[in-house]
BADO-322648 format. One record per residue (C-alpha): residue in three letters; x, y, z. Coordinates in pm, 1 decimal, decimal comma. Layout:
<recs>
r  u  v  w
ALA  X  Y  Z
...
</recs>
This chain:
<recs>
r  u  v  w
MET  -37,7  3,3  40,4
SER  98,4  351,1  -47,5
VAL  125,3  678,3  127,9
ASN  154,9  968,7  -42,6
GLN  412,0  1139,9  134,5
ASN  293,8  1534,6  3,5
LEU  -50,6  1454,9  210,8
LYS  -162,2  1474,8  598,4
TYR  -361,9  1231,9  694,9
ALA  -673,6  1159,5  978,0
ALA  -667,6  838,8  1165,3
SER  -1006,3  759,8  1033,0
HIS  -781,9  720,4  715,0
GLU  -883,5  1043,5  535,9
TRP  -617,2  1201,1  321,0
VAL  -582,2  1619,7  319,8
LYS  -440,5  1790,1  81,0
VAL  -352,7  2192,4  180,3
GLU  -423,7  2368,4  -117,4
ALA  -248,9  2745,4  -161,9
ASP  -576,3  2925,7  -118,3
GLY  -601,5  2770,4  232,3
THR  -894,7  2510,3  177,3
ILE  -858,1  2104,6  177,7
THR  -894,8  1870,9  -1,4
VAL  -1035,3  1494,0  117,4
GLY  -1025,2  1190,4  -8,0
ILE  -970,1  801,1  143,7
SER  -623,2  661,1  174,5
ASP  -496,0  392,4  -55,1
HIS  -514,5  166,7  281,4
ALA  -879,0  217,4  325,9
GLN  -960,4  179,9  -44,9
ALA  -812,8  -125,8  4,3
ALA  -955,3  -235,6  321,0
LEU  -1301,2  -159,9  185,1
GLY  -1258,2  -352,8  -163,5
ASP  -1459,6  -242,0  -485,1
ILE  -1606,9  40,8  -424,7
VAL  -2001,8  73,5  -573,1
PHE  -2118,0  382,8  -460,4
LEU  -2050,5  713,1  -289,2
GLU  -2234,8  986,9  -62,8
LEU  -2116,8  1323,2  -63,4
PRO  -2160,9  1632,5  119,4
GLU  -2400,4  1917,8  -70,6
ALA  -2183,3  2255,7  -47,5
GLY  -2222,0  2484,4  199,8
ARG  -2286,0  2219,9  463,4
GLU  -2119,2  2330,9  816,6
VAL  -1944,2  2041,0  959,4
GLU  -1724,2  1950,5  1292,8
LYS  -1412,7  1775,5  1328,4
GLU  -1440,5  1389,0  1337,7
GLU  -1822,9  1439,8  1180,3
ALA  -1963,4  1195,2  965,2
VAL  -2015,6  1390,7  618,1
ALA  -1965,4  1130,7  364,5
VAL  -2039,2  734,9  231,1
VAL  -1804,1  482,2  76,5
GLU  -1968,2  156,8  -41,4
SER  -1851,5  -141,3  -142,7
VAL  -1884,2  -482,9  -208,2
LYS  -1759,0  -551,1  128,8
ALA  -1945,8  -269,8  350,1
ALA  -2059,1  74,2  397,5
SER  -1782,0  347,5  588,3
ASP  -1852,1  672,6  708,0
ILE  -1591,2  938,9  593,5
TYR  -1549,6  1231,0  869,4
ALA  -1439,1  1570,2  842,4
PRO  -1063,5  1591,9  943,6
VAL  -1154,2  1973,1  1054,0
ALA  -1424,1  2174,7  1106,3
GLY  -1530,0  2396,8  827,5
THR  -1707,1  2457,9  541,1
VAL  -1803,9  2221,2  285,0
LEU  -1700,2  2452,5  -67,8
ALA  -1743,0  2162,3  -314,6
ARG  -1824,1  1800,2  -350,8
ASN  -1664,6  1568,5  -661,6
ASP  -1932,9  1479,6  -865,9
ALA  -1768,1  1321,5  -1082,5
ILE  -1582,3  1073,0  -840,8
ALA  -1968,6  977,3  -737,6
ASP  -2016,5  902,1  -1123,4
THR  -1753,4  664,7  -1133,1
PRO  -1664,6  540,1  -759,7
GLU  -1444,9  270,9  -882,2
ASP  -1149,2  533,7  -1035,0
ILE  -1121,7  534,6  -616,3
ASN  -908,3  192,6  -640,0
ASN  -744,9  282,2  -892,5
ASN  -620,8  619,1  -754,1
PRO  -672,7  708,1  -460,1
TYR  -461,5  1033,2  -437,9
ASP  -649,7  1149,4  -758,3
SER  -955,0  1118,5  -679,9
TRP  -1054,6  1354,0  -413,5
LEU  -1404,0  1360,8  -253,5
PHE  -1468,0  1715,2  -132,0
LYS  -1334,6  2037,7  -5,8
ILE  -1352,9  2235,7  295,2
LYS  -1252,2  2604,7  422,8
PRO  -1157,3  2519,9  768,4
THR  -1278,3  2679,0  1039,4
ASP  -920,1  2708,9  1235,3
LEU  -649,3  2634,5  919,9
ALA  -398,2  2539,7  1242,7
ASP  -633,7  2216,3  1304,4
VAL  -428,1  2067,3  996,6
ASP  -174,9  2053,2  1180,7
GLY  -272,1  1785,5  1417,4
LEU  -370,0  1597,1  1125,8
LEU  -100,7  1313,1  1119,3
THR  192,4  1319,3  879,9
ALA  272,2  1075,9  626,9
GLU  537,4  882,0  860,2
ALA  300,3  884,5  1126,7
TYR  4,9  742,2  933,8
ALA  218,4  489,9  801,9
ALA  324,4  435,9  1138,1
ASN  -22,5  397,9  1211,6
ILE  -128,9  133,1  950,1
GLY  177,3  -82,2  1004,1
GLU  328,6  24,2  724,3
</recs>
């Protein structure tokens, strides 16, 4: 399994990319997609939704199970990736290019509390 070294991670297996404008892009890790198996459906949050840190905001369904996706930080959902909702299997092929939603954090400093790639790799036993 791969862990992208340029991203931050939540212990609940979401990856986070901090964009130049301070927004964050969220997806699920390679470890998460491998554990879920073939992904067949996504339920993504609506733009404009206020979310709390660690709040369940999306659902990923696979042939094995359904799993909640959590907001890694508090903030406002700015966008969701409707294209990936139409082709959820793309997450299995390229999880780090398959973003789910974007959040404008209430406090960008909350991103500092997320796991580094090295800490996440250790957390999943890599």
